[in-house]
LUMMAR-536597 format. One record per atom (N, C-alpha, C): residue in one letter; atom name; x, y, z. Coordinates in Angstrom, 3 decimals. Example, Ala and Ser with C-alpha at 12.3 -4.5 7.8 and 13.67 -1.06 7.14 Angstrom:
2
NODE  r   a      east     north        up
NODE  a   N    13.190    -5.690     7.800
NODE  a  CA    12.300    -4.500     7.800
NODE  a   C    13.200    -3.300     7.800
NODE  s   N    12.850    -2.250     7.080
NODE  s  CA    13.670    -1.060     7.140
NODE  s   C    12.900     0.030     7.870
***
This chain:
199
NODE  r   a      east     north        up
NODE  m   N     0.971    -1.236     0.122
NODE  m  CA    -0.052     0.383    -0.144
NODE  m   C     0.789     0.989    -0.103
NODE  y   N     1.957     1.182     0.441
NODE  y  CA     3.065     2.170     0.430
NODE  y   C     3.107     3.047    -0.591
NODE  g   N     3.485     2.002    -1.914
NODE  g  CA     3.567     2.606    -3.145
NODE  g   C     2.470     3.082    -3.541
NODE  v   N     1.080     2.502    -3.686
NODE  v  CA     0.217     3.307    -3.853
NODE  v   C     0.029     4.542    -3.235
NODE  m   N     0.271     4.551    -1.835
NODE  m  CA    -0.242     6.002    -1.139
NODE  m   C     0.852     7.067    -1.754
NODE  t   N     2.001     6.670    -2.053
NODE  t  CA     2.617     7.548    -2.464
NODE  t   C     3.037     7.930    -4.018
NODE  e   N     2.453     6.765    -4.811
NODE  e  CA     3.325     7.209    -6.172
NODE  e   C     2.213     7.125    -7.041
NODE  a   N     0.830     6.499    -6.862
NODE  a  CA     0.144     6.487    -7.793
NODE  a   C    -0.368     7.738    -8.391
NODE  s   N    -0.913     7.547    -9.521
NODE  s  CA    -1.237     9.231    -9.870
NODE  s   C    -2.503     9.529    -9.543
NODE  f   N    -3.636     8.473    -9.406
NODE  f  CA    -4.766     8.362    -8.726
NODE  f   C    -4.958     8.543    -7.507
NODE  v   N    -4.225     8.858    -6.705
NODE  v  CA    -3.776     9.573    -5.213
NODE  v   C    -3.431    10.811    -5.535
NODE  e   N    -4.247    12.026    -5.095
NODE  e  CA    -3.880    12.846    -4.858
NODE  e   C    -3.382    13.622    -3.480
NODE  r   N    -4.036    12.636    -2.407
NODE  r  CA    -3.557    13.178    -0.964
NODE  r   C    -3.488    11.767    -0.307
NODE  a   N    -2.745    11.214     0.361
NODE  a  CA    -3.225    10.268     1.550
NODE  a   C    -2.486    10.625     2.835
NODE  t   N    -3.546     9.926     3.860
NODE  t  CA    -2.869    10.108     5.506
NODE  t   C    -3.426     8.718     6.149
NODE  a   N    -2.595     8.430     6.586
NODE  a  CA    -2.915     7.487     7.592
NODE  a   C    -3.593     8.040     9.144
NODE  v   N    -4.608     7.991     9.290
NODE  v  CA    -4.964     8.589    10.624
NODE  v   C    -5.431     7.508    12.076
NODE  q   N    -5.318     6.451    11.920
NODE  q  CA    -5.140     5.592    12.487
NODE  q   C    -4.791     4.070    12.766
NODE  w   N    -4.133     3.366    13.484
NODE  w  CA    -3.485     2.300    12.963
NODE  w   C    -2.937     1.329    13.950
NODE  n   N    -3.372     0.108    13.886
NODE  n  CA    -2.865    -0.955    15.335
NODE  n   C    -1.645    -2.132    14.367
NODE  y   N    -0.700    -2.124    14.940
NODE  y  CA     0.269    -3.031    14.437
NODE  y   C     0.464    -4.239    15.810
NODE  t   N     0.377    -5.562    15.317
NODE  t  CA     0.943    -6.380    15.899
NODE  t   C     1.839    -7.386    15.732
NODE  g   N     2.788    -7.181    14.878
NODE  g  CA     3.847    -7.691    14.583
NODE  g   C     3.935    -8.433    12.994
NODE  d   N     2.758    -9.364    13.290
NODE  d  CA     2.458   -10.067    12.117
NODE  d   C     1.511    -9.673    11.512
NODE  a   N     0.434    -8.334    11.383
NODE  a  CA    -0.108    -7.741    10.823
NODE  a   C    -0.486    -6.393    10.954
NODE  l   N    -0.938    -5.405     9.946
NODE  l  CA    -1.132    -4.094    10.386
NODE  l   C    -2.240    -3.608     9.588
NODE  g   N    -2.888    -2.847    10.938
NODE  g  CA    -4.871    -2.518    10.410
NODE  g   C    -4.360    -0.842    10.192
NODE  i   N    -5.131    -0.418     9.174
NODE  i  CA    -4.332     1.087     8.953
NODE  i   C    -5.929     1.937     8.772
NODE  l   N    -6.262     2.913     8.887
NODE  l  CA    -7.468     3.850     8.994
NODE  l   C    -6.688     4.682     7.873
NODE  h   N    -6.949     4.491     6.705
NODE  h  CA    -6.739     5.981     5.652
NODE  h   C    -7.466     7.055     5.197
NODE  y   N    -7.032     7.788     5.017
NODE  y  CA    -8.151     9.458     4.901
NODE  y   C    -7.162     9.378     3.186
NODE  v   N    -7.950     9.705     2.216
NODE  v  CA    -7.559     9.159     0.935
NODE  v   C    -8.347    10.661    -0.166
NODE  v   N    -7.705    11.261    -0.783
NODE  v  CA    -8.288    12.481    -1.606
NODE  v   C    -7.691    11.790    -3.456
NODE  g   N    -8.542    11.399    -4.102
NODE  g  CA    -8.030    10.965    -5.217
NODE  g   C    -9.176    10.056    -5.888
NODE  d   N    -8.877     9.054    -6.932
NODE  d  CA   -10.056     8.337    -7.413
NODE  d   C   -10.004     6.715    -6.636
NODE  a   N   -11.142     7.130    -6.315
NODE  a  CA   -11.405     5.579    -5.360
NODE  a   C   -11.707     4.369    -6.127
NODE  d   N   -12.298     4.387    -7.175
NODE  d  CA   -12.314     3.123    -8.059
NODE  d   C   -10.888     2.951    -8.406
NODE  a   N   -10.094     3.604    -8.771
NODE  a  CA    -8.614     3.174    -9.091
NODE  a   C    -8.001     2.948    -7.954
NODE  l   N    -8.281     3.473    -6.724
NODE  l  CA    -7.533     2.783    -5.137
NODE  l   C    -8.169     1.502    -4.833
NODE  e   N    -9.341     1.398    -5.282
NODE  e  CA   -10.149    -0.106    -4.828
NODE  e   C    -9.638    -0.929    -6.061
NODE  r   N    -9.183    -0.663    -7.307
NODE  r  CA    -8.897    -2.108    -8.028
NODE  r   C    -7.363    -2.130    -7.981
NODE  a   N    -6.576    -1.024    -7.181
NODE  a  CA    -5.269    -0.888    -7.141
NODE  a   C    -4.735    -2.063    -5.844
NODE  m   N    -5.867    -1.971    -4.951
NODE  m  CA    -5.644    -2.938    -3.733
NODE  m   C    -5.949    -4.272    -3.826
NODE  q   N    -7.042    -4.885    -4.760
NODE  q  CA    -7.021    -6.039    -5.249
NODE  q   C    -6.198    -6.237    -5.550
NODE  e   N    -5.087    -5.939    -6.315
NODE  e  CA    -3.715    -6.680    -6.477
NODE  e   C    -3.040    -6.608    -5.769
NODE  i   N    -2.689    -6.159    -4.833
NODE  i  CA    -1.713    -6.124    -3.853
NODE  i   C    -1.815    -7.406    -3.180
NODE  p   N    -0.947    -8.418    -2.948
NODE  p  CA    -0.638    -9.753    -2.926
NODE  p   C    -0.853    -9.458    -0.958
NODE  e   N     0.206    -8.064    -0.336
NODE  e  CA    -0.227    -7.982     0.828
NODE  e   C    -1.365    -7.528     1.831
NODE  v   N    -2.080    -6.997     1.123
NODE  v  CA    -3.528    -6.521     1.359
NODE  v   C    -4.231    -7.831     1.753
NODE  v   N    -4.576    -8.236     3.153
NODE  v  CA    -5.635    -9.606     2.768
NODE  v   C    -7.215    -9.343     3.561
NODE  g   N    -7.337    -8.078     3.311
NODE  g  CA    -8.670    -7.035     3.772
NODE  g   C    -8.344    -5.924     3.426
NODE  y   N    -9.639    -5.201     3.321
NODE  y  CA   -10.126    -3.932     2.948
NODE  y   C   -11.482    -3.516     3.319
NODE  d   N   -12.012    -2.039     3.602
NODE  d  CA   -13.240    -1.623     3.890
NODE  d   C   -13.100    -0.691     3.304
NODE  m   N   -14.017     0.436     2.455
NODE  m  CA   -13.850     1.521     1.940
NODE  m   C   -14.957     1.999     2.102
NODE  e   N   -15.168     3.365     2.597
NODE  e  CA   -16.082     4.057     2.881
NODE  e   C   -15.951     5.532     1.788
NODE  r   N   -16.831     5.667     1.391
NODE  r  CA   -16.791     6.958     0.197
NODE  r   C   -17.423     8.205     1.036
NODE  i   N   -16.631     9.448     0.952
NODE  i  CA   -17.079    10.766     1.615
NODE  i   C   -18.140    11.488     0.780
NODE  d   N   -17.361    11.627    -0.757
NODE  d  CA   -17.905    12.284    -1.877
NODE  d   C   -16.852    11.718    -3.176
NODE  e   N   -17.285    12.926    -3.895
NODE  e  CA   -16.847    12.092    -5.114
NODE  e   C   -15.229    12.125    -5.542
NODE  r   N   -14.296    12.840    -4.482
NODE  r  CA   -13.138    12.588    -4.665
NODE  r   C   -12.056    12.348    -3.240
NODE  s   N   -13.326    12.152    -2.625
NODE  s  CA   -12.280    11.456    -0.859
NODE  s   C   -12.769    10.356    -0.366
NODE  c   N   -12.166     9.499     0.548
NODE  c  CA   -12.689     8.334     0.939
NODE  c   C   -12.070     7.928     2.102
NODE  y   N   -12.403     7.267     3.099
NODE  y  CA   -11.833     6.716     3.807
NODE  y   C   -11.355     5.079     3.740
NODE  v   N   -10.224     4.331     4.059
NODE  v  CA    -9.969     3.120     3.971
NODE  v   C    -9.046     2.432     4.988
NODE  y   N    -9.693     1.245     5.223
NODE  y  CA    -9.371     0.711     6.334
NODE  y   C    -8.532    -0.791     5.771
NODE  v   N    -7.135    -0.632     5.671
NODE  v  CA    -6.419    -1.942     4.981
NODE  v   C    -6.093    -3.094     6.529
NODE  r   N    -6.391    -3.581     6.079
NODE  r  CA    -5.333    -4.977     6.977
NODE  r   C    -4.348    -5.247     6.278
NODE  d   N    -2.713    -5.063     6.311
NODE  d  CA    -1.629    -6.103     5.651
NODE  d   C    -1.211    -7.218     6.120
NODE  a   N    -0.541    -8.150     5.434
NODE  a  CA     0.286    -8.841     5.755
NODE  a   C     1.896    -8.072     6.015
NODE  t   N     2.632    -7.928     7.311
NODE  t  CA     3.667    -7.478     7.461
NODE  t   C     4.524    -7.900     6.242
NODE  t   N     5.475    -6.742     5.989
NODE  t  CA     6.466    -6.878     4.616
NODE  t   C     7.385    -6.740     6.169
NODE  d   N     8.655    -6.945     5.217
NODE  d  CA    10.479    -6.560     5.978
NODE  d   C    10.296    -5.009     6.471
NODE  s   N    10.039    -4.393     5.111
NODE  s  CA    10.211    -2.636     5.449
NODE  s   C     9.185    -2.332     6.179
NODE  l   N     8.037    -2.748     6.317
NODE  l  CA     6.672    -2.545     7.071
NODE  l   C     7.720    -2.868     8.811
NODE  q   N     7.643    -3.722     8.996
NODE  q  CA     8.340    -4.284    10.262
NODE  q   C     9.434    -3.329    10.857
NODE  e   N    10.582    -2.994     9.608
NODE  e  CA    11.535    -2.240     9.793
NODE  e   C    11.270    -0.915    10.621
NODE  m   N    10.022    -0.254     9.971
NODE  m  CA     9.295     1.056    10.494
NODE  m   C     8.756     0.922    11.745
NODE  f   N     7.754    -0.197    11.443
NODE  f  CA     6.776     0.241    13.052
NODE  f   C     7.159    -0.927    14.200
NODE  s   N     7.679    -1.746    13.775
NODE  s  CA     8.496    -2.160    15.006
NODE  s   C     9.363    -1.635    16.034
NODE  p   N    10.159    -0.763    15.965
NODE  p  CA    10.780     0.069    16.514
NODE  p   C     9.692     1.133    17.223
NODE  i   N     9.335     1.848    15.976
NODE  i  CA     8.318     2.760    17.185
NODE  i   C     7.164     2.241    17.839
NODE  s   N     6.629     1.210    17.817
NODE  s  CA     5.713     0.573    18.627
NODE  s   C     5.866    -0.056    19.777
NODE  s   N     7.457    -0.083    20.312
NODE  s  CA     7.676    -0.597    21.309
NODE  s   C     8.044     0.233    21.979
NODE  g   N     8.234    -0.158    23.915
NODE  g  CA     8.308     0.568    24.675
NODE  g   C     7.080     1.895    25.078
NODE  g   N     7.678     2.822    25.235
NODE  g  CA     6.817     3.569    26.083
NODE  g   C     6.449     4.948    24.774
NODE  l   N     6.989     4.767    23.401
NODE  l  CA     6.642     5.603    22.356
NODE  l   C     5.076     5.683    22.031
NODE  i   N     4.742     6.672    21.566
NODE  i  CA     3.288     7.204    20.961
NODE  i   C     4.015     7.811    19.486
NODE  v   N     3.189     7.261    18.731
NODE  v  CA     2.968     7.719    17.223
NODE  v   C     1.769     8.848    17.526
NODE  v   N     1.846    10.372    16.639
NODE  v  CA     1.086    11.293    17.023
NODE  v   C     0.423    11.037    15.371
NODE  p   N    -0.734    10.833    15.269
NODE  p  CA    -1.371    10.870    14.355
NODE  p   C    -1.289    12.484    13.777
NODE  p   N    -1.573    13.096    12.308
NODE  p  CA    -1.444    11.524    11.152
NODE  p   C    -0.146    11.429    10.806
NODE  i   N    -0.431     9.887     9.830
NODE  i  CA     1.019     9.833     9.418
NODE  i   C     0.716    10.257     7.975
NODE  e   N     1.410    11.033     7.152
NODE  e  CA     1.457    11.999     6.005
NODE  e   C     2.274    10.535     4.840
NODE  y   N     1.675    10.802     3.718
NODE  y  CA     2.436    10.192     2.851
NODE  y   C     2.660    11.738     1.360
NODE  e   N     4.072    11.616     0.971
NODE  e  CA     4.146    12.558     0.430
NODE  e   C     4.502    12.202    -1.062
NODE  p   N     4.255    12.678    -1.910
NODE  p  CA     4.462    12.332    -3.593
NODE  p   C     6.106    11.991    -3.731
NODE  d   N     6.837    12.325    -2.873
NODE  d  CA     8.490    12.166    -3.208
NODE  d   C     8.708    10.889    -2.617
NODE  g   N     7.551    10.330    -2.207
NODE  g  CA     7.753     8.534    -1.525
NODE  g   C     8.400     8.743    -0.026
NODE  t   N     8.439     9.787     0.424
NODE  t  CA     8.354    10.287     2.129
NODE  t   C     7.211     9.461     2.867
NODE  v   N     7.220     9.312     4.032
NODE  v  CA     6.216     9.316     4.812
NODE  v   C     6.745    10.066     6.528
NODE  v   N     5.640    11.396     6.233
NODE  v  CA     6.406    11.944     7.863
NODE  v   C     5.564    11.790     8.931
NODE  l   N     6.255    11.663    10.090
NODE  l  CA     5.012    10.991    11.268
NODE  l   C     5.657    11.826    12.275
NODE  s   N     5.153    12.120    13.433
NODE  s  CA     5.571    12.542    14.944
NODE  s   C     5.749    11.424    15.863
NODE  v   N     6.665    11.381    16.600
NODE  v  CA     6.608    10.387    17.701
NODE  v   C     7.121    10.910    18.722
NODE  f   N     6.323    10.969    19.979
NODE  f  CA     6.608    11.144    21.285
NODE  f   C     7.041    10.288    22.326
NODE  g   N     7.535    10.813    23.213
NODE  g  CA     8.261     9.879    24.203
NODE  g   C     9.814    10.012    25.081
NODE  p   N    10.142     9.339    25.950
NODE  p  CA    11.419     9.899    26.712
NODE  p   C    12.637     9.837    25.375
NODE  d   N    13.397    10.744    25.498
NODE  d  CA    14.409    11.031    24.403
NODE  d   C    14.775     9.668    24.251
NODE  d   N    15.683     9.071    25.350
NODE  d  CA    16.968     7.921    24.864
NODE  d   C    15.960     6.958    24.190
NODE  e   N    14.571     6.735    24.373
NODE  e  CA    13.540     5.687    23.503
NODE  e   C    13.530     6.125    22.086
NODE  v   N    13.466     7.114    22.016
NODE  v  CA    13.425     7.920    20.562
NODE  v   C    14.311     7.634    20.261
NODE  q   N    15.538     7.692    20.506
NODE  q  CA    16.920     7.898    20.035
NODE  q   C    17.259     6.308    19.675
NODE  d   N    16.719     5.186    20.504
NODE  d  CA    16.907     4.162    20.199
NODE  d   C    16.079     3.259    18.976
NODE  a   N    14.998     3.973    19.144
NODE  a  CA    13.949     3.557    17.935
NODE  a   C    14.635     3.973    16.781
NODE  i   N    14.764     5.375    16.437
NODE  i  CA    15.500     5.823    15.578
NODE  i   C    16.737     4.881    15.077
NODE  e   N    17.674     4.451    15.605
NODE  e  CA    18.664     3.572    15.771
NODE  e   C    18.586     2.671    15.087
NODE  a   N    17.384     2.164    15.617
NODE  a  CA    16.901     0.413    15.190
NODE  a   C    16.468     0.292    14.115
NODE  i   N    16.246     1.412    13.495
NODE  i  CA    15.595     1.327    11.958
NODE  i   C    16.611     1.386    10.752
NODE  s   N    16.323     0.108     9.952
NODE  s  CA    17.781     0.520     9.035
NODE  s   C    17.497    -0.194     7.627
NODE  v   N    18.886     0.047     6.873
NODE  v  CA    17.885    -0.215     5.412
NODE  v   C    16.763    -1.313     4.996
NODE  p   N    15.621    -1.210     4.338
NODE  p  CA    15.418    -0.192     3.315
NODE  p   C    14.890     0.991     3.562
NODE  v   N    15.141     1.611     4.886
NODE  v  CA    14.090     2.583     5.623
NODE  v   C    15.482     3.477     6.006
NODE  e   N    14.949     5.421     5.571
NODE  e  CA    15.798     5.784     6.080
NODE  e   C    15.103     7.110     6.596
NODE  v   N    15.932     7.477     7.878
NODE  v  CA    15.281     8.478     8.951
NODE  v   C    15.870     9.449     8.907
NODE  t   N    15.264    10.424     8.267
NODE  t  CA    15.549    12.260     8.710
NODE  t   C    14.377    12.608     9.627
NODE  i   N    15.106    13.286    10.672
NODE  i  CA    14.658    14.006    11.361
NODE  i   C    14.395    15.561    11.075
NODE  e   N    13.199    16.301    10.878
NODE  e  CA    12.857    16.966    10.441
NODE  e   C    12.920    18.483    11.786
NODE  a   N    12.312    17.710    12.784
NODE  a  CA    12.410    19.014    13.517
NODE  a   C    12.548    17.931    15.161
NODE  v   N    12.490    18.789    16.235
NODE  v  CA    12.541    18.056    17.720
NODE  v   C    11.841    19.167    18.460
NODE  g   N    10.904    18.697    19.298
NODE  g  CA     9.793    19.983    19.671
NODE  g   C     9.461    19.103    20.396
NODE  s   N     7.877    20.141    21.057
NODE  s  CA     6.495    19.576    21.890
NODE  s   C     5.448    19.080    20.957
NODE  l   N     4.501    18.391    21.961
NODE  l  CA     3.489    17.945    21.290
NODE  l   C     2.962    19.425    20.389
NODE  a   N     3.195    20.411    21.431
NODE  a  CA     1.887    21.753    20.447
NODE  a   C     2.290    22.000    19.096
NODE  g   N     3.332    21.385    18.623
NODE  g  CA     3.781    21.837    17.083
NODE  g   C     3.098    20.710    16.128
NODE  t   N     2.208    19.246    16.681
NODE  t  CA     1.932    18.211    15.781
NODE  t   C     0.924    18.641    15.034
NODE  t   N     0.572    17.951    13.866
NODE  t  CA    -0.348    18.314    13.121
NODE  t   C    -1.708    18.362    13.945
NODE  a   N    -2.104    16.931    14.662
NODE  a  CA    -3.211    16.885    15.249
NODE  a   C    -3.572    17.923    16.955
NODE  v   N    -2.448    18.476    17.123
NODE  v  CA    -2.604    19.733    18.178
NODE  v   C    -3.563    20.807    17.359
NODE  i   N    -2.391    21.200    16.286
NODE  i  CA    -2.647    22.522    15.455
NODE  i   C    -4.284    22.169    14.778
NODE  k   N    -4.338    21.125    14.495
NODE  k  CA    -5.553    21.079    13.616
NODE  k   C    -7.092    21.122    14.464
NODE  g   N    -6.610    20.837    15.935
NODE  g  CA    -7.591    20.662    17.248
NODE  g   C    -7.723    22.425    17.066
NODE  h   N    -7.118    23.434    16.794
NODE  h  CA    -7.724    24.711    17.078
NODE  h   C    -8.405    25.119    16.006
NODE  l   N    -8.822    24.604    14.949
NODE  l  CA    -9.798    24.721    14.073
NODE  l   C   -11.031    24.020    13.969
NODE  t   N   -11.992    24.610    13.319
NODE  t  CA   -13.346    23.987    12.897
NODE  t   C   -12.817    22.542    12.105
NODE  d   N   -13.862    22.239    11.068
NODE  d  CA   -13.737    21.248    10.294
NODE  d   C   -13.546    22.086     8.762
NODE  r   N   -14.497    22.809     8.872
NODE  r  CA   -14.575    23.701     7.321
NODE  r   C   -13.116    24.396     7.338
NODE  q   N   -12.526    25.042     8.587
NODE  q  CA   -11.324    25.986     8.391
NODE  q   C   -10.122    25.018     7.956
NODE  c   N   -10.407    23.636     8.568
NODE  c  CA    -9.153    22.801     7.918
NODE  c   C    -9.046    22.229     6.446
NODE  e   N   -10.722    22.539     6.132
NODE  e  CA   -10.860    22.179     4.758
NODE  e   C   -10.103    23.017     3.847
NODE  v   N   -10.419    24.504     4.191
NODE  v  CA   -10.272    25.340     3.369
NODE  v   C    -8.524    25.508     3.736
NODE  v   N    -8.015    25.494     4.577
NODE  v  CA    -6.723    25.515     4.722
NODE  v   C    -5.812    24.463     4.273
NODE  e   N    -6.272    22.997     4.090
NODE  e  CA    -5.510    21.887     3.655
NODE  e   C    -5.561    21.791     1.819
NODE  t   N    -6.944    22.488     1.569
NODE  t  CA    -7.170    22.984     0.120
NODE  t   C    -6.193    24.075    -0.061
NODE  a   N    -6.018    25.171     0.445
NODE  a  CA    -5.029    26.215     0.044
NODE  a   C    -3.559    25.645    -0.059
NODE  v   N    -3.363    24.963     1.294
NODE  v  CA    -2.034    24.289     0.807
NODE  v   C    -1.850    23.346    -0.464
NODE  e   N    -2.379    22.714    -0.609
NODE  e  CA    -2.698    21.657    -1.830
NODE  e   C    -2.920    22.689    -3.232
NODE  l   N    -2.690    23.774    -3.396
NODE  l  CA    -3.308    24.261    -4.423
NODE  l   C    -2.452    25.048    -4.726
NODE  g   N    -1.193    25.345    -3.660
NODE  g  CA    -0.093    26.454    -3.448
NODE  g   C    -0.274    27.753    -3.028
NODE  y   N    -1.070    28.115    -2.304
NODE  y  CA    -1.448    29.506    -1.592
NODE  y   C    -0.358    29.676    -1.077
NODE  y   N    -0.012    28.982    -0.214
NODE  y  CA     1.479    28.761     0.578
NODE  y   C     2.426    29.150     0.095
NODE  d   N     2.525    28.596    -1.174
NODE  d  CA     3.954    28.588    -2.021
NODE  d   C     4.620    29.935    -1.896
NODE  i   N     6.086    29.833    -2.044
NODE  i  CA     6.657    31.455    -2.640
NODE  i   C     7.009    30.774    -4.065
NODE  p   N     6.756    31.422    -4.946
NODE  p  CA     5.604    33.047    -5.106
NODE  p   C     4.395    32.063    -5.022
NODE  r   N     3.340    32.403    -4.796
NODE  r  CA     1.847    32.098    -4.490
NODE  r   C     1.515    31.558    -6.112
NODE  s   N     1.443    30.157    -5.674
NODE  s  CA     0.786    29.699    -7.135
NODE  s   C    -1.070    29.403    -7.445
NODE  t   N    -1.288    29.829    -6.628
NODE  t  CA    -2.990    29.945    -6.368
NODE  t   C    -3.641    31.103    -5.750
NODE  s   N    -4.918    31.435    -5.997
NODE  s  CA    -5.573    32.612    -5.125
NODE  s   C    -6.590    31.774    -4.665
NODE  q   N    -7.327    33.062    -3.739
NODE  q  CA    -8.846    32.645    -3.065
NODE  q   C    -9.873    32.444    -4.270
NODE  e   N    -9.778    32.705    -4.952
NODE  e  CA   -10.752    32.922    -6.056
NODE  e   C   -10.644    31.171    -6.549
NODE  d   N    -9.725    30.952    -6.781
NODE  d  CA    -9.493    29.562    -7.248
NODE  d   C    -9.491    28.282    -5.808
NODE  i   N    -9.404    28.691    -4.676
NODE  i  CA    -9.895    27.885    -3.722
NODE  i   C   -11.168    27.782    -4.005
NODE  a   N   -12.139    29.081    -3.906
NODE  a  CA   -13.523    29.444    -3.654
NODE  a   C   -14.058    28.246    -4.796
NODE  a   N   -13.421    28.631    -6.001
NODE  a  CA   -13.975    27.755    -6.928
NODE  a   C   -13.868    26.302    -6.720
NODE  e   N   -12.813    26.042    -6.174
NODE  e  CA   -12.664    24.172    -5.449
NODE  e   C   -13.534    23.819    -4.577
NODE  l   N   -13.678    24.563    -3.740
NODE  l  CA   -14.960    24.280    -2.637
NODE  l   C   -16.179    24.962    -3.023
NODE  g   N   -16.400    25.502    -3.977
NODE  g  CA   -17.694    25.703    -4.205
NODE  g   C   -18.385    27.035    -3.388
NODE  c   N   -17.780    28.177    -2.949
NODE  c  CA   -18.348    29.397    -2.233
NODE  c   C   -17.484    30.691    -2.636
NODE  a   N   -17.905    31.506    -1.877
NODE  a  CA   -17.695    33.120    -2.263
NODE  a   C   -16.096    32.915    -1.726
NODE  p   N   -15.502    33.920    -2.601
NODE  p  CA   -14.073    34.304    -2.121
NODE  p   C   -13.901    35.089    -0.797
NODE  s   N   -14.919    35.926    -0.625
NODE  s  CA   -14.805    36.533     0.766
NODE  s   C   -15.170    35.414     1.742
NODE  t   N   -15.927    34.513     1.318
NODE  t  CA   -15.892    33.028     2.758
NODE  t   C   -14.509    32.720     3.035
NODE  i   N   -14.000    32.511     1.885
NODE  i  CA   -12.146    31.953     1.789
NODE  i   C   -11.316    32.766     2.694
NODE  a   N   -11.607    33.850     2.315
NODE  a  CA   -10.951    34.924     3.013
NODE  a   C   -10.913    35.272     4.196
NODE  e   N   -12.040    35.207     4.834
NODE  e  CA   -12.666    34.977     6.119
NODE  e   C   -12.335    33.637     6.942
NODE  h   N   -12.411    32.704     6.299
NODE  h  CA   -11.643    31.096     6.948
NODE  h   C   -10.615    31.667     7.345
NODE  l   N    -9.408    31.832     6.207
NODE  l  CA    -7.982    31.487     5.973
NODE  l   C    -7.697    32.685     7.221
NODE  r   N    -8.452    34.069     7.297
NODE  r  CA    -7.778    34.925     8.417
NODE  r   C    -8.036    34.543     9.932
NODE  k   N    -9.320    33.780     9.974
NODE  k  CA    -9.623    32.763    11.481
NODE  k   C    -8.476    31.795    11.430
NODE  a   N    -8.625    30.769    10.664
NODE  a  CA    -7.524    29.916    10.792
NODE  a   C    -6.292    30.084    10.785
NODE  e   N    -5.907    31.139    10.188
NODE  e  CA    -4.186    31.593    11.170
NODE  e   C    -3.875    32.382    11.992
NODE  a   N    -4.665    33.048    11.915
NODE  a  CA    -5.574    33.874    13.704
NODE  a   C    -5.103    32.548    14.360
NODE  r   N    -5.994    31.485    15.030
NODE  r  CA    -6.354    30.742    15.354
NODE  r   C    -4.452    29.665    15.527
NODE  i   N    -4.145    29.536    14.418
NODE  i  CA    -2.805    28.983    14.497
NODE  i   C    -1.856    29.406    15.290
NODE  l   N    -1.418    30.940    14.613
NODE  l  CA    -0.743    31.333    15.297
NODE  l   C    -0.784    31.627    16.866
NODE  r   N    -2.044    31.870    17.643
NODE  r  CA    -2.101    32.361    18.605
NODE  r   C    -1.705    30.947    19.360
NODE  s   N    -1.978    29.657    18.799
NODE  s  CA    -1.765    28.765    19.589
NODE  s   C     0.055    28.033    19.601
NODE  q   N     0.690    28.768    19.025
NODE  q  CA     2.028    28.441    19.085
NODE  q   C     2.760    29.514    19.519
NODE  f   N     1.941    30.610    19.584
NODE  f  CA     3.357    32.151    20.115
NODE  f   C     2.505    32.741    21.508
NODE  s   N     0.900    32.169    21.935
NODE  s  CA     0.608    32.799    23.029
NODE  s   C     0.974    32.012    24.444
***
């Protein structure tokens, strides 16, 4: 499933929102934006997928529960971070370049031991060290569902790129609302995020 979530042209965005790893099997609940029909066909062709259940949200998005038989690479990644007192903070984000971004919380020595235990073919890069206040789940907790949707769409379309590659009008067209509504949601969301990080 990793290859599908990171490389498939029919997957626009994918995150793992919850999971359970037992060593012999891995159950993951994914949130996916993209072509659900193509995703379902792809899952049926993956030998390691021993079961799945899909719940469609709308034409572009769905939740997918996937039960995988664990491969060597899955065990290399999940075994170290699932042992001891470590907690993986949702979501796990799949990036188009093949990387997987996740936040791990726990005692410093256990985090370090887990990183050192992960070996080839998995390569670990530490992007940041900080408190739980900066994790995606906590930041999203300050926003309404609609604000999250607007901000996520703005990020996907390139509103926060430098230089900016989309406009509030484009975001409004994508979400089917007025540009003034988008402007208001973005202002309020940005204010809440900044207050949560700097107050």
